FIMI-957436 format. One record per residue (C-alpha): x, y, z; residue in one letter; residue number from 1; chain. Coordinates in Angstrom, 3 decimals. Example, Ala and Ser with C-alpha at 12.3 -4.5 7.8 and 13.67 -1.06 7.14 Angstrom:
% FIMI-957436
(vogu (12.300 -4.500 7.800) "a" 1 "A")
(vogu (13.670 -1.060 7.140) "s" 2 "A")
***
This chain:
% FIMI-957436
(vogu (0.000 0.000 0.000) "m" 1 "A")
(vogu (1.333 3.446 -0.935) "k" 2 "A")
(vogu (1.895 5.836 1.998) "p" 3 "A")
(vogu (-0.584 8.672 2.504) "d" 4 "A")
(vogu (1.317 11.800 1.516) "k" 5 "A")
(vogu (-0.908 14.236 3.389) "n" 6 "A")
(vogu (1.511 16.554 5.262) "p" 7 "A")
(vogu (-1.073 17.131 8.000) "l" 8 "A")
(vogu (-1.468 13.466 8.846) "k" 9 "A")
(vogu (-0.429 12.060 12.188) "q" 10 "A")
(vogu (2.668 9.884 11.939) "p" 11 "A")
(vogu (2.258 6.178 12.422) "n" 12 "A")
(vogu (4.130 4.068 14.906) "t" 13 "A")
(vogu (6.815 3.032 12.425) "s" 14 "A")
(vogu (10.157 4.876 12.487) "p" 15 "A")
(vogu (9.810 8.283 10.889) "r" 16 "A")
(vogu (12.464 7.719 8.263) "n" 17 "A")
(vogu (10.313 4.878 6.888) "h" 18 "A")
(vogu (7.611 7.364 5.917) "d" 19 "A")
(vogu (9.224 10.406 4.389) "k" 20 "A")
(vogu (5.913 12.198 3.907) "s" 21 "A")
(vogu (4.778 12.095 7.558) "a" 22 "A")
(vogu (5.640 15.241 9.478) "l" 23 "A")
(vogu (6.017 14.916 13.250) "p" 24 "A")
(vogu (3.224 16.142 15.493) "v" 25 "A")
(vogu (4.290 19.718 16.191) "d" 26 "A")
(vogu (1.878 22.572 16.916) "k" 27 "A")
(vogu (3.969 25.223 15.165) "h" 28 "A")
(vogu (4.343 23.134 11.994) "i" 29 "A")
(vogu (0.633 22.444 11.923) "q" 30 "A")
(vogu (-0.199 26.135 12.482) "d" 31 "A")
(vogu (2.148 27.197 9.683) "w" 32 "A")
(vogu (0.747 24.671 7.202) "l" 33 "A")
(vogu (-2.858 25.438 8.140) "a" 34 "A")
(vogu (-2.319 29.070 7.131) "n" 35 "A")
(vogu (-1.431 28.054 3.536) "i" 36 "A")
(vogu (-4.732 28.252 1.670) "q" 37 "A")
(vogu (-3.846 26.411 -1.520) "n" 38 "A")
(vogu (-4.085 22.669 -0.828) "t" 39 "A")
(vogu (-1.451 21.731 -3.436) "h" 40 "A")
(vogu (1.039 24.281 -2.076) "t" 41 "A")
(vogu (0.318 23.151 1.492) "r" 42 "A")
(vogu (0.953 19.531 0.587) "r" 43 "A")
(vogu (4.159 20.312 -1.351) "a" 44 "A")
(vogu (5.541 22.575 1.395) "y" 45 "A")
(vogu (4.745 19.944 4.011) "g" 46 "A")
(vogu (6.730 17.313 2.109) "i" 47 "A")
(vogu (9.562 19.783 1.450) "d" 48 "A")
(vogu (9.831 20.782 5.098) "l" 49 "A")
(vogu (9.825 17.138 6.109) "n" 50 "A")
(vogu (12.663 16.458 3.643) "d" 51 "A")
(vogu (14.771 19.134 5.285) "f" 52 "A")
(vogu (13.981 17.892 8.792) "m" 53 "A")
(vogu (14.997 14.375 7.806) "l" 54 "A")
(vogu (18.194 15.729 6.262) "f" 55 "A")
(vogu (19.014 17.688 9.431) "k" 56 "A")
(vogu (17.671 14.901 11.694) "r" 57 "A")
(vogu (15.448 17.168 13.709) "i" 58 "A")
(vogu (12.007 16.299 15.069) "e" 59 "A")
(vogu (10.513 19.510 16.456) "t" 60 "A")
(vogu (10.275 23.170 15.514) "s" 61 "A")
(vogu (12.308 24.041 18.632) "d" 62 "A")
(vogu (15.225 22.046 17.218) "q" 63 "A")
(vogu (15.454 24.488 14.300) "f" 64 "A")
(vogu (17.570 26.550 16.713) "k" 65 "A")
(vogu (20.421 24.216 15.749) "s" 66 "A")
(vogu (20.135 25.009 12.030) "v" 67 "A")
(vogu (23.012 27.040 10.649) "e" 68 "A")
(vogu (23.627 28.754 7.342) "r" 69 "A")
(vogu (26.091 25.997 6.417) "s" 70 "A")
(vogu (23.288 23.426 6.815) "d" 71 "A")
(vogu (21.203 25.215 4.203) "m" 72 "A")
(vogu (24.155 25.322 1.817) "i" 73 "A")
(vogu (24.910 21.630 2.360) "t" 74 "A")
(vogu (21.241 20.721 1.794) "w" 75 "A")
(vogu (21.113 22.799 -1.383) "r" 76 "A")
(vogu (24.243 21.097 -2.691) "d" 77 "A")
(vogu (22.919 17.624 -1.851) "s" 78 "A")
(vogu (19.665 18.375 -3.712) "l" 79 "A")
(vogu (21.615 19.658 -6.701) "t" 80 "A")
(vogu (23.468 16.342 -6.955) "k" 81 "A")
(vogu (20.160 14.461 -7.163) "q" 82 "A")
(vogu (18.012 14.203 -10.286) "k" 83 "A")
(vogu (15.718 17.014 -9.157) "i" 84 "A")
(vogu (14.651 19.959 -11.301) "s" 85 "A")
(vogu (15.910 23.428 -10.438) "i" 86 "A")
(vogu (12.331 24.578 -9.823) "r" 87 "A")
(vogu (11.813 21.797 -7.276) "t" 88 "A")
(vogu (15.056 22.636 -5.469) "i" 89 "A")
(vogu (14.052 26.300 -5.320) "k" 90 "A")
(vogu (10.626 25.354 -3.955) "r" 91 "A")
(vogu (12.112 23.084 -1.282) "k" 92 "A")
(vogu (14.505 25.783 -0.136) "m" 93 "A")
(vogu (11.668 28.298 -0.182) "c" 94 "A")
(vogu (9.488 26.068 2.025) "a" 95 "A")
(vogu (12.217 25.659 4.651) "a" 96 "A")
(vogu (12.993 29.379 4.542) "s" 97 "A")
(vogu (9.338 30.414 4.892) "k" 98 "A")
(vogu (8.898 28.116 7.895) "f" 99 "A")
(vogu (11.962 29.613 9.554) "m" 100 "A")
(vogu (10.550 33.092 8.847) "d" 101 "A")
(vogu (7.463 31.922 10.731) "f" 102 "A")
(vogu (9.624 30.696 13.622) "l" 103 "A")
(vogu (11.244 34.150 13.724) "c" 104 "A")
(vogu (7.785 35.739 13.875) "d" 105 "A")
(vogu (6.827 33.662 16.914) "i" 106 "A")
(vogu (10.222 34.299 18.578) "k" 107 "A")
(vogu (11.564 30.742 18.437) "i" 108 "A")
(vogu (14.365 31.913 16.141) "l" 109 "A")
(vogu (16.092 35.267 16.315) "s" 110 "A")
(vogu (17.408 35.023 12.743) "l" 111 "A")
(vogu (16.540 32.982 9.668) "n" 112 "A")
(vogu (19.743 31.045 8.799) "p" 113 "A")
(vogu (18.681 30.710 5.157) "s" 114 "A")
(vogu (19.028 34.455 4.532) "i" 115 "A")
(vogu (21.666 35.084 1.893) "g" 116 "A")
(vogu (21.955 31.443 0.812) "v" 117 "A")
(vogu (22.004 31.436 -2.980) "q" 118 "A")
(vogu (19.436 29.259 -4.724) "r" 119 "A")
(vogu (20.080 27.618 -8.091) "p" 120 "A")
(vogu (19.161 29.818 -11.021) "k" 121 "A")
(vogu (17.372 29.016 -14.226) "l" 122 "A")
(vogu (19.022 30.176 -17.419) "i" 123 "A")
(vogu (17.677 33.622 -18.256) "a" 124 "A")
(vogu (14.456 33.585 -20.243) "n" 125 "A")
(vogu (14.308 29.800 -20.271) "q" 126 "A")
(vogu (11.800 27.545 -18.579) "g" 127 "A")
(vogu (12.254 23.816 -18.215) "e" 128 "A")
(vogu (8.928 22.817 -19.759) "t" 129 "A")
(vogu (9.132 21.367 -23.294) "p" 130 "A")
(vogu (7.416 23.478 -25.954) "i" 131 "A")
(vogu (5.742 22.053 -29.057) "a" 132 "A")
(vogu (5.336 23.697 -32.449) "s" 133 "A")
(vogu (2.041 25.255 -33.545) "d" 134 "A")
(vogu (1.550 22.367 -35.982) "f" 135 "A")
(vogu (2.022 19.821 -33.183) "q" 136 "A")
(vogu (-0.522 21.619 -30.985) "v" 137 "A")
(vogu (-3.070 21.590 -33.818) "k" 138 "A")
(vogu (-2.570 17.846 -34.119) "r" 139 "A")
(vogu (-3.163 17.165 -30.409) "i" 140 "A")
(vogu (-6.232 19.446 -30.348) "l" 141 "A")
(vogu (-7.725 17.354 -33.159) "e" 142 "A")
(vogu (-6.649 13.979 -31.736) "a" 143 "A")
(vogu (-9.737 13.130 -29.574) "p" 144 "A")
(vogu (-12.637 11.602 -31.560) "p" 145 "A")
(vogu (-15.749 13.701 -32.166) "e" 146 "A")
(vogu (-18.247 10.819 -32.127) "d" 147 "A")
(vogu (-18.152 10.072 -28.369) "t" 148 "A")
(vogu (-18.909 12.149 -25.269) "i" 149 "A")
(vogu (-15.456 11.315 -23.902) "k" 150 "A")
(vogu (-13.798 12.466 -27.105) "g" 151 "A")
(vogu (-15.771 15.727 -27.099) "l" 152 "A")
(vogu (-14.943 16.255 -23.415) "r" 153 "A")
(vogu (-11.255 15.672 -24.032) "d" 154 "A")
(vogu (-11.320 18.128 -26.953) "r" 155 "A")
(vogu (-12.907 20.702 -24.646) "a" 156 "A")
(vogu (-10.285 20.041 -21.937) "i" 157 "A")
(vogu (-7.404 20.404 -24.386) "l" 158 "A")
(vogu (-8.896 23.604 -25.827) "a" 159 "A")
(vogu (-9.355 25.004 -22.312) "t" 160 "A")
(vogu (-5.720 24.315 -21.453) "l" 161 "A")
(vogu (-3.974 25.191 -24.723) "f" 162 "A")
(vogu (-5.860 28.428 -25.454) "f" 163 "A")
(vogu (-6.163 29.914 -21.959) "h" 164 "A")
(vogu (-3.047 28.968 -19.950) "a" 165 "A")
(vogu (-5.110 27.498 -17.116) "l" 166 "A")
(vogu (-3.398 25.343 -14.534) "r" 167 "A")
(vogu (-4.799 21.819 -14.479) "r" 168 "A")
(vogu (-6.030 22.420 -10.904) "s" 169 "A")
(vogu (-7.915 25.500 -12.158) "e" 170 "A")
(vogu (-9.466 23.599 -15.063) "a" 171 "A")
(vogu (-10.457 20.705 -12.788) "a" 172 "A")
(vogu (-12.639 22.822 -10.488) "i" 173 "A")
(vogu (-14.468 24.779 -13.200) "l" 174 "A")
(vogu (-18.255 24.598 -13.025) "k" 175 "A")
(vogu (-20.673 25.044 -15.913) "v" 176 "A")
(vogu (-21.639 28.371 -14.326) "g" 177 "A")
(vogu (-18.016 29.504 -14.534) "d" 178 "A")
(vogu (-18.533 29.765 -18.297) "v" 179 "A")
(vogu (-20.493 33.013 -18.563) "f" 180 "A")
(vogu (-21.065 35.996 -20.832) "e" 181 "A")
(vogu (-20.052 39.558 -20.041) "s" 182 "A")
(vogu (-20.421 42.466 -22.505) "e" 183 "A")
(vogu (-21.076 39.987 -25.270) "g" 184 "A")
(vogu (-17.908 37.985 -24.579) "v" 185 "A")
(vogu (-17.795 34.436 -23.235) "k" 186 "A")
(vogu (-15.425 34.122 -20.287) "k" 187 "A")
(vogu (-14.093 31.655 -17.727) "f" 188 "A")
(vogu (-14.317 32.568 -14.049) "r" 189 "A")
(vogu (-11.048 31.063 -12.849) "v" 190 "A")
(vogu (-10.241 30.385 -9.190) "f" 191 "A")
(vogu (-6.461 30.556 -9.051) "g" 192 "A")
(vogu (-3.617 30.431 -6.554) "k" 193 "A")
(vogu (-3.976 32.451 -3.378) "g" 194 "A")
(vogu (-7.786 32.377 -3.718) "s" 195 "A")
(vogu (-7.502 34.958 -6.506) "k" 196 "A")
(vogu (-10.290 35.050 -9.075) "i" 197 "A")
(vogu (-9.662 36.182 -12.635) "r" 198 "A")
(vogu (-11.903 36.400 -15.688) "e" 199 "A")
(vogu (-10.412 34.918 -18.849) "v" 200 "A")
(vogu (-12.080 35.587 -22.228) "p" 201 "A")
(vogu (-12.624 32.297 -24.059) "i" 202 "A")
(vogu (-11.107 31.718 -27.484) "n" 203 "A")
(vogu (-13.904 31.601 -30.103) "l" 204 "A")
(vogu (-12.882 28.169 -31.368) "g" 205 "A")
(vogu (-12.774 26.874 -27.789) "a" 206 "A")
(vogu (-16.299 28.244 -27.131) "v" 207 "A")
(vogu (-17.686 26.057 -29.927) "r" 208 "A")
(vogu (-15.750 23.028 -28.679) "t" 209 "A")
(vogu (-16.929 23.469 -25.078) "i" 210 "A")
(vogu (-20.602 23.961 -25.964) "y" 211 "A")
(vogu (-20.554 21.024 -28.355) "k" 212 "A")
(vogu (-19.347 18.870 -25.466) "y" 213 "A")
(vogu (-21.931 20.293 -23.035) "l" 214 "A")
(vogu (-24.783 19.656 -25.481) "e" 215 "A")
(vogu (-23.701 16.044 -25.938) "a" 216 "A")
(vogu (-23.060 15.460 -22.216) "a" 217 "A")
(vogu (-26.436 16.940 -21.257) "g" 218 "A")
(vogu (-25.467 19.159 -18.308) "h" 219 "A")
(vogu (-25.298 22.479 -20.145) "k" 220 "A")
(vogu (-28.057 24.042 -18.009) "n" 221 "A")
(vogu (-26.858 22.703 -14.652) "n" 222 "A")
(vogu (-24.762 25.706 -13.619) "l" 223 "A")
(vogu (-23.570 24.055 -10.380) "d" 224 "A")
(vogu (-22.340 20.941 -12.175) "s" 225 "A")
(vogu (-18.620 20.454 -12.759) "p" 226 "A")
(vogu (-17.722 21.525 -16.295) "l" 227 "A")
(vogu (-15.595 18.415 -16.857) "f" 228 "A")
(vogu (-17.136 15.218 -15.436) "c" 229 "A")
(vogu (-16.080 11.565 -15.596) "p" 230 "A")
(vogu (-17.801 9.799 -18.501) "v" 231 "A")
(vogu (-16.733 6.168 -18.006) "s" 232 "A")
(vogu (-19.737 4.150 -16.686) "n" 233 "A")
(vogu (-21.407 7.482 -16.049) "r" 234 "A")
(vogu (-24.173 7.727 -13.475) "t" 235 "A")
(vogu (-26.280 10.654 -12.266) "k" 236 "A")
(vogu (-24.042 10.957 -9.209) "n" 237 "A")
(vogu (-21.082 11.662 -11.468) "q" 238 "A")
(vogu (-22.777 14.835 -12.714) "d" 239 "A")
(vogu (-21.630 16.359 -9.422) "n" 240 "A")
(vogu (-18.127 14.919 -9.521) "k" 241 "A")
(vogu (-15.168 16.921 -10.814) "h" 242 "A")
(vogu (-12.340 15.344 -12.745) "l" 243 "A")
(vogu (-9.309 15.550 -10.490) "d" 244 "A")
(vogu (-6.168 17.393 -11.703) "p" 245 "A")
(vogu (-4.247 14.144 -12.113) "h" 246 "A")
(vogu (-6.947 12.800 -14.448) "s" 247 "A")
(vogu (-6.513 15.909 -16.582) "i" 248 "A")
(vogu (-2.765 15.277 -16.587) "y" 249 "A")
(vogu (-3.364 11.712 -17.783) "r" 250 "A")
(vogu (-5.672 12.939 -20.577) "i" 251 "A")
(vogu (-3.016 15.347 -21.889) "v" 252 "A")
(vogu (-0.346 12.659 -21.591) "l" 253 "A")
(vogu (-2.524 10.097 -23.401) "f" 254 "A")
(vogu (-2.933 12.236 -26.516) "y" 255 "A")
(vogu (0.656 13.472 -26.406) "a" 256 "A")
(vogu (1.861 9.856 -26.330) "k" 257 "A")
(vogu (-0.335 9.024 -29.315) "k" 258 "A")
(vogu (1.715 11.608 -31.191) "l" 259 "A")
(vogu (4.978 10.870 -29.386) "e" 260 "A")
(vogu (6.980 10.508 -32.596) "d" 261 "A")
(vogu (6.086 14.102 -33.342) "d" 262 "A")
(vogu (5.826 15.595 -29.842) "f" 263 "A")
(vogu (8.431 16.886 -27.351) "p" 264 "A")
(vogu (9.623 14.333 -24.817) "k" 265 "A")
(vogu (8.314 15.030 -21.314) "g" 266 "A")
(vogu (5.363 17.133 -22.470) "f" 267 "A")
(vogu (2.558 17.085 -19.893) "g" 268 "A")
(vogu (-0.292 19.127 -18.418) "a" 269 "A")
(vogu (1.962 22.039 -17.435) "h" 270 "A")
(vogu (3.230 21.995 -21.004) "g" 271 "A")
(vogu (-0.174 23.217 -22.166) "t" 272 "A")
(vogu (0.097 26.254 -19.868) "r" 273 "A")
(vogu (3.662 26.988 -20.952) "a" 274 "A")
(vogu (2.595 26.566 -24.568) "q" 275 "A")
(vogu (-0.237 29.105 -24.258) "a" 276 "A")
(vogu (1.896 31.700 -22.450) "i" 277 "A")
(vogu (4.791 31.317 -24.895) "t" 278 "A")
(vogu (2.436 31.546 -27.876) "n" 279 "A")
(vogu (0.718 34.693 -26.575) "a" 280 "A")
(vogu (4.077 36.409 -26.042) "l" 281 "A")
(vogu (5.403 35.265 -29.417) "k" 282 "A")
(vogu (2.373 36.802 -31.100) "n" 283 "A")
(vogu (3.014 40.218 -29.607) "g" 284 "A")
(vogu (1.037 40.404 -26.357) "k" 285 "A")
(vogu (2.394 42.667 -23.618) "d" 286 "A")
(vogu (4.317 40.872 -20.859) "l" 287 "A")
(vogu (2.286 42.375 -18.010) "n" 288 "A")
(vogu (-1.010 41.646 -19.795) "e" 289 "A")
(vogu (0.024 38.009 -20.159) "v" 290 "A")
(vogu (1.041 37.933 -16.477) "r" 291 "A")
(vogu (-2.482 38.945 -15.419) "e" 292 "A")
(vogu (-4.091 36.579 -17.937) "w" 293 "A")
(vogu (-2.031 33.621 -16.686) "a" 294 "A")
(vogu (-2.500 34.474 -13.007) "g" 295 "A")
(vogu (1.198 34.944 -12.223) "h" 296 "A")
(vogu (1.945 36.923 -9.059) "a" 297 "A")
(vogu (5.365 38.005 -10.335) "n" 298 "A")
(vogu (6.165 39.256 -13.829) "i" 299 "A")
(vogu (9.574 37.541 -13.578) "a" 300 "A")
(vogu (7.748 34.202 -13.746) "t" 301 "A")
(vogu (5.999 35.249 -16.959) "t" 302 "A")
(vogu (9.312 36.441 -18.409) "a" 303 "A")
(vogu (10.673 32.879 -18.214) "l" 304 "A")
(vogu (8.324 32.019 -21.081) "y" 305 "A")
(vogu (9.373 34.976 -23.250) "d" 306 "A")
(vogu (11.560 33.429 -25.911) "k" 307 "A")
(vogu (11.254 36.184 -28.516) "r" 308 "A")
(vogu (14.840 37.409 -28.170) "e" 309 "A")
(vogu (16.118 33.822 -28.301) "h" 310 "A")
(vogu (13.990 32.538 -31.181) "a" 311 "A")
(vogu (16.148 30.414 -33.524) "p" 312 "A")
(vogu (14.754 32.215 -36.578) "e" 313 "A")
(vogu (16.125 35.503 -35.192) "n" 314 "A")
(vogu (19.642 34.168 -34.730) "s" 315 "A")
(vogu (22.488 36.162 -36.321) "p" 316 "A")
(vogu (23.468 32.860 -37.966) "s" 317 "A")
(vogu (20.755 33.494 -40.547) "h" 318 "A")
(vogu (22.164 36.925 -41.364) "s" 319 "A")
(vogu (25.684 35.773 -42.199) "v" 320 "A")
(vogu (26.446 36.065 -45.902) "r" 321 "A")
(vogu (29.526 35.029 -47.869) "y" 322 "A")
***
């Protein structure tokens, strides 16, 4: 049986290093995690903090008094040697640092030992997510069949992701009522990170795809129903059941694998978001406008997807003449 990776769970009676996802029972850890509103961030930070505590062999928040700057550097270097992405390393270091900020706030620590510790850097203007060509995206958008409800649903999911830069968690919780009209324009009401709500105009082609699916699925007028429901062995109860984010990931992966000879290796659900942001920037949209559209808190995050200055077709190589 796979271990429950809920960072708020109570540890079992087995030794802690046998369950690397189980944080010790500690009031300050629980208080800190409980204040993180996004469930995915809370879970990830819980696992990250636990990783650091296992590395440092500490069991309680009070024992963070023994953490020194050199420990943070050693941990960073040990993570770098593992097959872990730079983004994951940065997140893990951020989680430990934020918790120690919290311990400073409640006077357990007088100083955060992670201050000034350099974190690994991504190459300027480069993300790590594989990007497909426009032709490849057109192929995956047309891959699901149009003669089944599942195929129409999957087309609607892919259109929602590829045209609007939604996170899979955002797409998963959409309701039918979150597709609405304002000033003659169809929009998504998107519930993003940090409980922020943004309105995203829907691409005209995607509008047709979504409504074709809703007509076939039969829940177009049920505004409280999840927009994307399970369709396998469907029952009335499933009209009120959302697809989970991992199911959306599997759907993207399924169609990408069908085209794997002509699709970037490692392309997944986040690839659809990166694809949409990169495409919008490539076609001339303002960086700050794209930041708001994508729901990024920091424009530096959006800038990672801006490849216009590094586009191969703009290389000086193509201007050399002999």
